[in-house]
KOLDOSE-846527 format. One record per residue: residue number from 0; residue in one letter; x, y, z of N, C-alpha, C in turn. Coordinates in steps of 0.02 Angstrom, whole numbers. Example, Ala and Ser with C-alpha at 12.3 -4.5 7.8 and 13.67 -1.06 7.14 Angstrom:
BEGIN
0_a_660_-284_390_615_-225_390_660_-165_390 $
1_s_642_-112_354_684_-53_357_645_2_394 $
This chain:
BEGIN
0_m_3389_-1410_-194_3434_-1449_-235_3403_-1466_-303 $
1_w_3337_-1479_-303_3301_-1497_-364_3315_-1447_-419 $
2_y_3305_-1383_-405_3313_-1332_-456_3387_-1322_-476 $
3_k_3432_-1334_-429_3503_-1329_-445_3524_-1387_-491 $
4_l_3496_-1447_-480_3510_-1503_-524_3483_-1490_-595 $
5_i_3428_-1455_-599_3400_-1438_-664_3442_-1384_-699 $
6_s_3454_-1329_-664_3489_-1273_-696_3561_-1290_-713 $
7_s_3595_-1328_-671_3664_-1347_-685_3668_-1391_-747 $
8_a_3621_-1437_-754_3619_-1481_-813_3604_-1440_-876 $
9_q_3559_-1392_-871_3543_-1350_-928_3604_-1310_-950 $
10_e_3643_-1287_-903_3704_-1250_-920_3754_-1293_-957 $
11_e_3747_-1359_-949_3791_-1407_-984_3758_-1435_-1048 $
12_g_3704_-1403_-1070_3674_-1422_-1134_3613_-1467_-1131 $
13_w_3590_-1486_-1071_3530_-1528_-1066_3469_-1487_-1088 $
14_l_3431_-1513_-1135_3370_-1480_-1157_3311_-1522_-1132 $
15_p_3281_-1501_-1077_3226_-1539_-1048_3169_-1550_-1098 $
16_q_3145_-1611_-1101_3090_-1628_-1147_3022_-1609_-1118 $
17_g_3020_-1597_-1055_2956_-1585_-1021_2931_-1649_-991 $
18_t_2893_-1643_-939_2867_-1702_-905_2805_-1729_-939 $
19_v_2789_-1791_-920_2731_-1826_-947_2682_-1837_-890 $
20_c_2619_-1834_-905_2568_-1845_-854_2554_-1920_-848 $
21_p_2568_-1950_-790_2553_-2021_-781_2478_-2034_-783 $
22_p_2458_-2093_-804_2386_-2108_-811_2346_-2099_-747 $
23_e_2377_-2111_-689_2339_-2107_-626_2331_-2035_-601 $
24_s_2362_-1987_-633_2357_-1918_-611_2289_-1888_-628 $
25_e_2274_-1835_-594_2208_-1803_-600_2198_-1763_-664 $
26_l_2252_-1740_-694_2249_-1696_-753_2215_-1630_-740 $
27_n_2219_-1606_-679_2190_-1541_-661_2239_-1486_-679 $
28_g_2239_-1465_-741_2284_-1412_-763_2356_-1434_-764 $
29_f_2368_-1496_-784_2436_-1524_-786_2481_-1480_-828 $
30_k_2541_-1465_-802_2592_-1427_-838_2652_-1472_-847 $
31_n_2679_-1475_-907_2734_-1521_-921_2802_-1490_-902 $
32_d_2805_-1456_-846_2867_-1427_-822_2897_-1471_-767 $
33_y_2950_-1448_-737_2985_-1487_-686_2972_-1460_-615 $
34_k_2919_-1421_-609_2899_-1395_-544_2853_-1446_-510 $
35_p_2872_-1470_-451_2826_-1516_-416_2759_-1483_-405 $
36_d_2706_-1522_-411_2639_-1494_-408_2594_-1540_-367 $
37_y_2537_-1515_-347_2487_-1555_-311_2421_-1545_-345 $
38_p_2380_-1595_-355_2386_-1664_-331_2419_-1712_-380 $
39_d_2440_-1687_-437_2465_-1730_-490_2539_-1747_-484 $
40_s_2556_-1809_-498_2626_-1827_-505_2647_-1812_-577 $
41_k_2712_-1809_-587_2740_-1798_-654_2792_-1851_-667 $
42_m_2801_-1867_-731_2849_-1918_-749_2902_-1889_-795 $
43_v_2965_-1906_-781_3021_-1890_-825_3034_-1953_-866 $
44_t_3035_-1946_-931_3044_-2005_-975_3115_-2032_-967 $
45_a_3124_-2095_-988_3189_-2127_-985_3241_-2089_-1027 $
46_e_3221_-2067_-1086_3267_-2031_-1130_3288_-1965_-1098 $
47_d_3240_-1928_-1070_3255_-1865_-1038_3300_-1875_-977 $
48_a_3286_-1927_-939_3327_-1943_-880_3399_-1960_-902 $
49_k_3406_-1997_-956_3473_-2015_-981_3511_-1953_-1002 $
50_n_3479_-1908_-1037_3511_-1846_-1059_3528_-1800_-1000 $
51_w_3484_-1799_-951_3495_-1760_-890_3557_-1787_-854 $
52_a_3561_-1853_-848_3618_-1884_-814_3684_-1869_-851 $
53_a_3682_-1871_-917_3742_-1856_-957_3767_-1785_-944 $
54_a_3721_-1738_-941_3739_-1669_-928_3766_-1661_-857 $
55_l_3736_-1697_-809_3760_-1692_-740_3829_-1724_-732 $
56_k_3846_-1772_-774_3914_-1799_-771_3965_-1746_-790 $
57_n_3947_-1702_-836_3990_-1645_-852_3995_-1596_-793 $
58_v_3938_-1584_-760_3938_-1542_-701_3984_-1571_-649 $
59_r_3979_-1636_-638_4020_-1670_-588_4095_-1661_-603 $
60_r_4114_-1670_-666_4184_-1662_-685_4209_-1591_-668 $
61_k_4168_-1542_-683_4187_-1473_-669_4189_-1459_-594 $
62_m_4143_-1491_-557_4143_-1481_-484_4206_-1508_-451 $
63_q_4237_-1557_-482_4298_-1586_-453_4354_-1535_-450 $
64_t_4354_-1486_-495_4406_-1435_-495_4382_-1369_-465 $
65_d_4316_-1358_-464_4290_-1294_-440_4221_-1303_-409 $
66_e_4217_-1341_-355_4153_-1356_-324_4118_-1293_-297 $
67_k_4157_-1244_-273_4128_-1184_-244_4086_-1144_-293 $
68_s_4104_-1146_-357_4066_-1106_-406_3996_-1134_-417 $
69_y_3983_-1196_-395_3917_-1226_-403_3873_-1218_-341 $
70_q_3898_-1187_-290_3858_-1181_-229_3799_-1134_-240 $
71_v_3745_-1150_-206_3686_-1108_-208_3701_-1046_-167 $
72_k_3691_-989_-197_3703_-927_-161_3644_-913_-116 $
73_g_3660_-892_-58_3600_-879_-20_3610_-888_52 $
74_p_3574_-877_100_3524_-927_118_3459_-917_79 $
75_i_3420_-969_78_3355_-966_45_3301_-959_98 $
76_l_3257_-912_88_3202_-901_134_3139_-926_100 $
77_f_3099_-965_135_3037_-988_106_2982_-984_158 $
78_r_2920_-979_134_2863_-975_179_2804_-1006_144 $
79_e_2771_-1052_179_2709_-1080_155_2654_-1054_200 $
80_a_2599_-1031_170_2546_-1000_208_2521_-1044_265 $
81_d_2519_-1109_255_2492_-1154_306_2545_-1180_354 $
82_a_2608_-1165_341_2662_-1194_381_2665_-1164_450 $
83_e_2678_-1205_498_2690_-1183_566_2761_-1203_584 $
84_p_2801_-1163_612_2786_-1098_640_2790_-1041_589 $
85_g_2800_-1056_526_2802_-1003_476_2863_-1008_432 $
86_a_2896_-952_425_2953_-949_379_3009_-995_401 $
87_g_3044_-1023_353_3104_-1063_368_3162_-1035_329 $
88_i_3221_-1049_352_3280_-1025_318_3332_-1081_318 $
89_f_3367_-1089_263_3418_-1140_260_3470_-1121_207 $
90_l_3529_-1148_214_3582_-1138_166_3599_-1205_136 $
91_p_3575_-1218_75_3586_-1282_44_3659_-1292_26 $
92_n_3680_-1354_26_3748_-1371_9_3747_-1418_-51 $
93_f_3766_-1394_-108_3766_-1432_-171_3834_-1465_-178 $
94_t_3836_-1531_-169_3899_-1567_-167_3904_-1618_-224 $
95_i_3965_-1642_-235_3976_-1695_-283_3935_-1757_-264 $
96_q_3930_-1771_-199_3892_-1829_-176_3818_-1823_-196 $
97_i_3789_-1765_-190_3720_-1755_-211_3713_-1768_-286 $
98_v_3759_-1741_-325_3758_-1752_-398_3766_-1826_-413 $
99_d_3813_-1859_-381_3823_-1931_-392_3761_-1971_-376 $
100_d_3730_-1956_-319_3670_-1993_-299_3613_-1983_-349 $
101_f_3605_-1921_-373_3551_-1907_-420_3565_-1940_-487 $
102_i_3627_-1937_-510_3646_-1970_-572_3630_-2045_-568 $
103_s_3648_-2075_-512_3635_-2146_-502_3560_-2161_-506 $
104_y_3521_-2119_-475_3448_-2128_-474_3417_-2121_-543 $
105_i_3433_-2066_-578_3399_-2054_-642_3427_-2097_-698 $
106_s_3485_-2126_-688_3513_-2171_-739_3474_-2236_-744 $
107_k_3431_-2248_-696_3391_-2310_-697_3331_-2305_-745 $
108_g_3317_-2245_-769_3262_-2236_-818_3210_-2188_-794 $
109_e_3150_-2196_-821_3096_-2149_-805_3083_-2148_-730 $
110_f_3060_-2090_-707_3043_-2084_-636_2987_-2033_-627 $
111_f_2955_-2038_-571_2899_-1994_-554_2919_-1948_-497 $
112_f_2890_-1889_-495_2898_-1844_-438_2833_-1805_-428 $
113_w_2824_-1777_-369_2765_-1738_-354_2779_-1696_-293 $
114_w_2735_-1650_-280_2739_-1607_-221_2718_-1647_-161 $
115_d_2754_-1638_-106_2736_-1670_-44_2762_-1625_12 $
116_d_2720_-1613_60_2742_-1572_116_2757_-1617_175 $
């Protein structure tokens, strides 16, 4: 869902500013992208979050008339080398409720994210 929230907003004109490295992060090769990473957390600024939310509101409006066009095609297959029992498969469901919940969250301002298994 994370990448669908990003790509859908970009299709509506959101220009990501890039993430910021929080002071408590390790700075081990920090990249200012939106890909969750380990061990460092990343921060989305309040301005970037506001712009992202505005673009997602446009996505939401369009989903009301054509929700199926926003569905993730697939199933998605993923594998982590250390994962047991191994490969996983799932078919994500990108819904208006997911968009609404994310808009509500990011409208509060800056936020942090990071990789977690």
